[in-house]
C-alpha positions in Angstrom: 17.4 -8.1 6.0 18.9 -8.1 2.5 20.6 -4.7 2.2 22.4 -3.3 -0.8 23.4 0.2 0.2 24.8 2.3 3.0 23.6 5.8 4.0 26.6 8.1 3.8 25.0 11.4 4.8 21.7 13.0 5.6 21.2 16.7 4.9 18.2 19.1 5.3 17.4 21.0 2.1 14.5 23.0 0.7 12.5 21.8 -2.3 11.3 24.2 -5.1 8.3 25.4 -3.1 10.4 26.1 0.1 9.3 23.0 2.1 12.0 21.2 4.1 13.2 17.9 2.8 15.8 15.5 4.0 18.2 14.0 1.5 20.0 10.8 2.2 23.2 10.2 0.1 23.5 6.5 -0.6 26.5 4.4 -1.6 25.3 1.3 -3.3 27.1 -2.0 -2.9 27.7 -2.2 -6.6 29.7 1.1 -6.4 27.0 3.4 -7.6 25.5 6.4 -5.8 21.9 7.4 -5.3 19.8 9.9 -3.3 16.6 9.3 -1.4 14.3 12.2 -0.2 12.0 12.4 2.8 9.4 15.1 3.4 9.1 16.2 7.1 6.0 14.0 7.8 7.6 11.0 6.0 10.8 11.4 8.0 8.9 11.6 11.3 7.0 8.4 10.4 10.2 6.6 9.5 11.9 7.6 12.8 8.9 6.5 14.8 8.8 3.1 13.0 12.5 2.6 13.6 12.3 3.9 17.2 15.4 6.2 16.6 16.5 9.6 15.5 17.7 10.6 12.0 21.1 11.1 13.5 21.5 7.3 13.4 20.8 7.1 9.7 24.3 7.8 8.4 26.3 4.6 8.5 23.1 2.6 8.5 22.4 -0.1 6.0 19.4 -0.1 3.7 17.6 -1.8 0.8 17.3 0.6 -2.2 15.1 -0.6 -5.1 13.5 1.3 -8.0 14.1 4.7 -6.4 12.8 3.9 -2.9 14.1 2.6 0.4 12.3 -0.6 1.2 14.2 -1.3 4.4 16.5 0.6 6.7 18.7 -0.6 9.6 19.9 2.6 11.4 23.4 2.8 12.9 22.5 3.0 16.5 25.2 2.7 19.3 23.3 -0.1 21.0 20.7 -2.5 19.8 17.2 -1.0 19.7 15.1 -1.9 22.7 12.0 -3.9 22.0 8.9 -3.6 24.1 8.2 -6.7 26.2 5.8 -9.1 24.7 2.4 -9.3 26.3 1.8 -12.3 28.5 -2.0 -12.3 27.8 
């Protein structure tokens, strides 16, 4: 995976209509800073796809392009378990 940023922090906030959003503070490899926002449903889908909790996002590496995260490698304490491949 070609990464170009590290997630520094993840905080829960409220948007203008009161809905919960999670904001990732990113440190870009070129020295810049950025933020990425997830709605509650988007965060749940991301955690399910990565098979981990959002507590593993800080310290994780990611690919940030044109205002979006295209890839994310969470900072898990051990490698993520992969389901066994089907023998059929």
